[in-house]
N, C-alpha and C positions, 0 to 999 in steps of 0.2 A: 506494500499499503503505500501514497505518495503523498495522503494529502491533505487535508484541502490546500489549492495550485495559488502561486501567489500573484501569477500572473493571469489575464486572457487574450487571447488576439481571436484578430480572427480570416477567412477569405472565403472567400463570393469565387465562384468559379463560373460557366458556362459556359457547352457544348455548341456555342458556335460565338463562340472568343476564343479561336485557333492563331495558335505562332509560329502553326506548319507541321509537315510527316513527319514526324519520327521516323531517322533512317537508326535500325536495329548493329550497324551494323560506328555507331556513335560505345557499345557494348563489344568494343572489341581490344586485344589483349598483344604484345610486344614482346617475343622470344630474340634473343642475345648473345651469338658466346662470346661469353661473358659468365668464367667459370661454376661456377656448381649451372649453370641457369638454364646450361643442354646436359652437360658431360654433371650426371649423379643427380640426375633432374631429370627432364622427359623423360632423358637413354640416358640405359644401366642394363646396357649386355651382362649377366650372368646372375643382373639380379634376382634370388624366385619369385620377384612382384612384379617383374618385369613380361614382358610378352615373346615371340620366337621372332619377333623385328625388334624385343632392346627396348622397347618402352614401354615404361614405370605404368603397369593398370593400376594403382591405386594417383594417378594425380589427374591419369588421365577418366576415372571417378570423379576422382570432386571439381572439374574443373569443368565438369559438363551440363551439375549446375547453373556457372556461371556467365550459361545461354553466352558465349564471345562468339561470333558470325563469321572473321577473320584474326588474324594470325602478325603482325607485321614479325619480317627475319631477312635480312640474321648480326639487322642492328639497327638502327647508334653506329655510335667508333666507333663499333669493332670495321660494316662493309666498309671505311676510307682507305680499308689497307691488304683487305677480298679478292681473292682469287675465285668466283665459284669457281673454277673451271681443277683449282684443287680436292674435290667436295666432290666429283661426281667418281666416275667407275670403278672398278674393283676397286674393297674399303684398304689389299694389304699392298697397293699401287700408289695411293693415299698422301702426298708428300707434310709433312708435318711444319711447321711454320709457325714464325719468337708474330707473336702478332704486339702491334705500337701500340696500339688506342691503353690495352691491359696490362703491355711485358707476363704476358701466357705467351706458353708455347698450347698450339692448339694441331689437336691430329688429324685431322681433318675425317674423323669415322663418322663423323654425318654431317651431311652440305644439304643440296639441296630436291634432295631424289628422299633420304631419311627424312626429310622435312614434311613432305607432299603428302607422301604419304604418312606422317603420323596426325599430319591436318586432317585424310579422310580419314582415320582411325576411328578423332574425337570430332570428326563433323564440323570446321566451323573449313570458311576460307582460306592460304594463304593469300597475303601480300610480304611483296618483294622487293627490296631494294637496292636500288643498284651502284659501287659504286662510281665516282666522282672523283673520289679522292682522290688517288695514284690510276686509275686506270682511265677509259673516256667512252664514244658512240661506238665504239662497233664491241665494244668485248660486251656490252648495253644489252646492244639487237641483238648479238650472239645468246646471248639469257635468253631473248622472249620468245626465238627461232625455240630455239632447246626447250622450252617452256610449253612453247604455246601451236608451232606452223604440223602441220603433219606427215606424216611420207613423201621421201623427195628432195631431201638435202640434205648436208651434213651432218649442220647438230640438232634435226631428226631425227637425223637416223641415229646422229648417239645414244643422242634421250632410247632410243625404245631400241639398242642389243648393248647396256644399260638397266637393260627390265622394264621399260616404259612405253606401251605398243601408246595408247591412247591418252592424246594430246594433257595437261596437264591444266590447262585453262586460269592459269594467274589471268585474271579481271582487275586489282588494286596491283598498282610498279607504282617504286617515291625514286627523283632522281636526287640517291644519295643520302647525306644525312650528314644535320647541321653546320653546312660549309661556311654559315659566316662566324665558327667559332673559333679561336686564334688555336684549340684543342685541339683543333683535327690534322688530319692524315690531307692533305692536299688541299688546304684557311687558300683559297684566295679570293678579293674585295668582288660584290657583289656584280657588278656591269661584266671581269671575267667566269663567272659560275653561271650567271644568264644567261653565258652564250654558248656554255659547255650541255644546259642542264637545255635549249632548245637544239645541239644537235642532239643529243639524244633520245627529246622525244622527240623529235622526227625520225631514228632511226627505228625507232619499238613502236611504234604506231604506221608505221610503210612495214614491219612484220604483218602486227594486226589493228590495224585501224579503230576495235574494239574497243583497250584498254583503257580504263582513267587513271592522269598521272596524275602522283601529288612533287610538287616545285619545294624547295625547304623556306622555310620561312625562318624568324627569329628562331636560334634559343633557347629568351628567352629575356623580358621584357630591361630586364636589369644591365641590357647590350649599348654599349653608345651606339651603335649604329642599329638600335630596334626601331621599324620599322619605313626606317631610310633604306635598311635594306632590300622588305618587302617589295617598299615602292620598285626601285630600280628591277630587281627581278619580273612581279607582275605585268607593271608597261615590254619587257621585253619576250616573256613568255607568253602571256594575258592570250594567244590564241588557239597553243597547243598544249595545258593543263588545264585540268580540269579542277586540283585542288592547290590547297598550300597549308603549308605545315604548320601547327604553333605546336610547341615545347615547353612545361612549367615541371619546377620538384618545389613543394613547398617547406620550409624550415618555421620548425622551432627552438631557431636556435639559441633564441638570448629567454625560454626560459617564460614566459608573453601567450598562457594559454587563453584566457580575453582574449590577444590578439590575435591568437592563429585560430581560434575558430571565428572569427569572422573569416577570410583566407575567400570565401564567395562572394566578399565585393572588387579584390582580385580578380580574379576571374570574370570577375565579370565587368571589369574594365580590357583586361582582356579582350573577347569579343569583340565590347563597342571598338574599341582600338583596330580592330578589323573589318569592321562590318561600317562603318568610316573609310581606313583607306582600300578593302575593293571595291564604293561604289566613284568612290576621286577616278580608280587608274580604269572602272570602265564606263564611266563618265568623257574619260580623258579620252579613252578609245572609242568615244561614240559604237561604241559593240551590243547587243544584247544579248550576251552569253553574260549567265552566271560560272562565279570561281566562287567555292567553299570554301571551309575550314577545314582541314585534317585533323587532332589535337591528335596532334600522333604521337605524341610522350605527353605521358601525367605522371604525378602522383607525391607521400612525401616522402621523400630522402634527407634527410640533415647527420643523424647517427652514424651513422656507417660509411665516412668519407671513404678508408681504402683502395687508394688504386694499382692500386704497386701486385701484379701476382705472379713474383718472382722467378714467373720464367716457365712456374707451375703446371700441369694440367688435373685443374676439376679441385683445389681447396677449393674453403669460400674466399668469398673476397666481397664486400655489397650486403653480406641479408641482414639487409635491419630487418629491427622487427617494431612490431608495430600495434601500441596504447590504443585510449576508446577515444580522444584528438583526434590523429589520425585520422581511424575514420568516421569522422565526422566532418571532418575534414577530401573528406576522397568522393564523398555523402550533394559534397556541397557543389567539387566538380560534373558531377550527375547530374545537379537538379538545374546547377545556370545551364552548359551539354539540351539539357529537354527545352528551357524556357528560348532556345535560339534557336528551337527545334530548323528553320529556317533557314540557319548559317550555316551549323554541325553536323555533316552527316554522316565526318566519319571518326574514331578516337582510338585509341590500347594503350590502355593502363599499362604500366612500368614497373613491371614487368610478373611476367604470371609465376614463375617456378625461384626460386632461393632465394636470387640479387632483387632488393627492391619487392619481394614477390605478395602476393595473397597467403601457400604457399610454400612452408618448408616443408624439405627430406630427411630424414636419414634411413640407415638399412632398410631400417623391420619397420615402416613408415611416414606419415606425410602429419603434419602440422592445420589448421584453419587460422590462418593469421587473424585476427580485428579488423583489416578489410577488406577481403574476403564474405566479411558478412555482412557489412556494408553495400556492395558491389553487389550482389546475390538478391540479397533488395528487394531493390532497387531492377533493372536488368530483368526480374525473373517475369513481373507487372506494367514496364511501362511501357505501354506503345501502341502508334494508331497515334495521335490528333493530340502535338499541347496545346497545353488549353495557358492565355493564357492571368493567374489568381495576381486577384486583386486583393494586396496584404492588404491590413489594420494590421499595423504592430507597436507594442512598447522596445525602445531601444537600451543599451546599454554603452555603457562606456569598453569600449575596446582597442584598451592602447592610442597609440597614439593613430591610429585612423577611429579618434573620437562614435561616435553616436551610431552605430551596428543599427540594424533591425532583432531583436531575438528570434525572430521565427522568420528560415531561412522555409519555402515552398516550390514548391513544381508540381504538373496535375498531368493525369493525360487523359485521351476519353481512346477506346476504342471501339469505335464503332460498329462491330458487326457483333460482337457479344454486347454494346450497351451501358462499357461496360466501366469505367473510373478507376489510374492509380493514381496516389495523389500522396505525397514526396513532403513530408513534414522533417521539420530539425531545432529544439530547438537549442539558441551555442549558447545559451545562459549557464553559469556551474553552482549557480545556491538557488531558485529561482526554476521551480514547477513550472509548466506551461499547461495551461486547458485553448485548445486552440477547437472553433467553429468554423462548418466546412457551411453551407450558404450556397444553392443550388437551381438560378436561375435555369429560367424558360420551364418555369410548370411541372419539372419534373422533383418527381419523390425515391430517396434513397432508401433502398438498405444496404445495414455494413455483412458485407461479405470477408470479410479477414481485415485484425490486423497485430502488425508481429511491430513487435518494439528491441533496439535492440540499445539501453547505457548502462551504465553501476555508477559508485559512488568516487571515486576515483578519474581522471580521466588521461589520467596516466598506465590508466591496467590494462596492459595484456596478456596473453595464451603462454604460458608456454612448454613443453613436451611434458608435466610433472604435475599441467593445471590448467588441460585443455578448451575446455565452457567455463574460462570466468567470465570472460565477454561474449556472450554469445544473445540470437533473437534468441523471445518468447513472445511471447502470445500475451499484445494491448489491452487494452483498455478505450473502446468506442462505440458509441453509441449514438441513437438518430433522439430527437427531442424535437415536439413542435418541429417536427419538420428541417430541424437540423443536426447536419452529426456533433456531434460534440468525444474530441481526440484527448487524453491525460494524456501527460508530456511530465516526461522528472527531467529536470540538469542532467544539461551536459547526453541527449538523447535522438536520436532516427526512430519513427517508428511512419512505412506508407500501411495505410489500406486503401482496401479494397471494397469498393461500391455497387450495388446491383440498378440503376437506373431503371424506372419507374414513369409514366405516365402518369400526373396527378392529376 
């Protein structure tokens, strides 16, 4: 029991007031060749928990409920010095390489063929990124040919010889990774990268004109080139690309939980920046075309920043431990993506296993982190149309972010089932909140399910000895006088499912 709420908030929703159709690909994931993400994560031959292909079955089992419709691969910083040809063919003949990004040894026993096979096992789609750091347009075009062409050309025939007769039919392709960052192999100014991306994109779409291309945007809004990089790239590549990539990793290095729990304000601002820029470039180009956002790296990451792999294979690196406040921040990424469904069409949680991930493994099992639960609660139910929530909420002092609404909210409407999913986040660490949801358009609602994620300490985390310290439980929501009332403890996430009926 949470007692009598200290605060009250209201959310008004109407199925006629939509932000856009939710693309399920906003619930994508990311797998990079970064220590135990691949080796000892998704791929662990010889482990009794692995299948005949070497894929960890228990990892596949826990990833399935997240409903990730696509997975980005193989990087990340790794891709900018990676030659995809090293990862195909007979495994025993593949070279061992030194990885520039993470100072690790890459054995190349898991490559494009294995990744596509793993995606098919998970029932997800591959999103491949090409190396535009140390390779170029010709190698990128060859990879598209290898993956998507039928028989009758050298690269396609090599894929068939390697055991895959049918084309992989990869639909989404990234034109490099974080090329604005000085840390990136092959980093160049925006004008040079834009030329590389345009050349590569033209050849890639020449191989398969049906593919979608993602061009590198800014790696974060703290860089001095933020938005100017994006403008230059978009103006050069507008006609050939479909998305621009945005990245952000949220941090609470200052230990200010009140400030950190208002992270959604920053995410919303980044999306506003891109909305303005995309509108500007579209107008300057006099174009009817739309380019959308692929927010293809996002997460909380600041506790484990060690990036030196000491030239080893598959030892722990960047294995962040996530707590309750991290889960609520991750939920705010998703609420922002949902509210901006007309703009954000693709997003990837970075990453999926072991490395800054919702799932940790050891030889005998898996551990679900707090962010796993937040992601699953929302991805399972948010579908259809994004609704525009009108929120009336008290505020709280969020450090130097000033006064911020206690309540963060997003909602979706599935027309086929006439159901709503309402996502609510109580950012307050000290006050319970009673939320009233009013539904317009002469609709009544029945509560058909409520999940709640909360705890008595924002730093509460799961570990191998206490795996369920933070886990979803049934929440309290009911209908009073035609309005839905939801009781929310401090620092909590609620997902309420409603069945709509005509009044």
